[in-house]
C-alpha positions in Angstrom: -11.0 7.5 10.3 -11.3 7.7 6.5 -8.8 10.6 6.5 -6.2 8.4 8.3 -6.8 5.7 5.7 -6.2 8.3 2.9 -3.0 9.5 4.5 -1.8 5.9 5.1 -2.5 5.0 1.4 -0.6 8.1 0.3 2.4 7.2 2.5 2.3 3.6 1.2 2.3 4.9 -2.4 5.3 7.1 -1.7 7.2 4.3 -0.1 6.5 2.0 -3.1 7.7 4.7 -5.4 11.0 5.0 -3.5 11.3 1.2 -3.6 10.8 1.3 -7.4 13.6 3.8 -7.7 15.9 1.7 -5.4 15.4 -1.5 -7.3 16.7 0.0 -10.4 20.2 0.1 -8.8 20.1 -3.5 -7.7 21.2 -6.3 -10.1 18.0 -8.1 -11.1 19.0 -11.6 -10.0 20.9 -10.7 -6.9 20.0 -13.3 -4.2 16.5 -13.5 -5.6 15.8 -9.9 -4.6 13.8 -9.3 -7.7 11.5 -12.2 -7.1 11.0 -11.2 -3.4 10.4 -7.6 -4.5 7.8 -8.7 -7.0 6.0 -10.9 -4.5 6.0 -8.1 -1.9 4.8 -5.5 -4.4 1.9 -7.8 -5.4 0.9 -8.3 -1.8 1.1 -4.5 -1.1 -1.1 -3.9 -4.1 -3.6 -6.4 -2.8 -3.5 -4.6 0.6 -3.9 -1.2 -1.0 -7.0 -2.4 -3.0 -8.5 -4.0 0.1 -8.0 -0.8 2.1 -9.4 1.4 -0.6 -12.4 -0.8 -0.9 -13.0 -0.7 2.9 -13.1 3.1 2.8 -16.9 3.3 2.4 -17.4 0.9 5.4 -15.0 2.9 7.6 -16.8 6.1 6.6 -20.2 4.8 7.4 -19.1 3.4 10.8 -17.7 6.7 11.7 -21.0 8.4 10.9 -22.9 6.0 13.0 -20.6 6.5 16.0 -21.2 10.3 16.0 -24.9 10.0 16.5 
């Protein structure tokens, strides 16, 4: 399960990097896109941290199930 979490975090990181590149081409104040982007990026960062912090719990639950 922890391996799936690692892959998901890697995919999320790649998607955010693509979004960062795409936002450079959009005018900053176009229909509040920048504000929405910043709010979404902050929430994704919070999610990423929460998932990373949960890695140890997920790994320990996986070990308990194998027994």
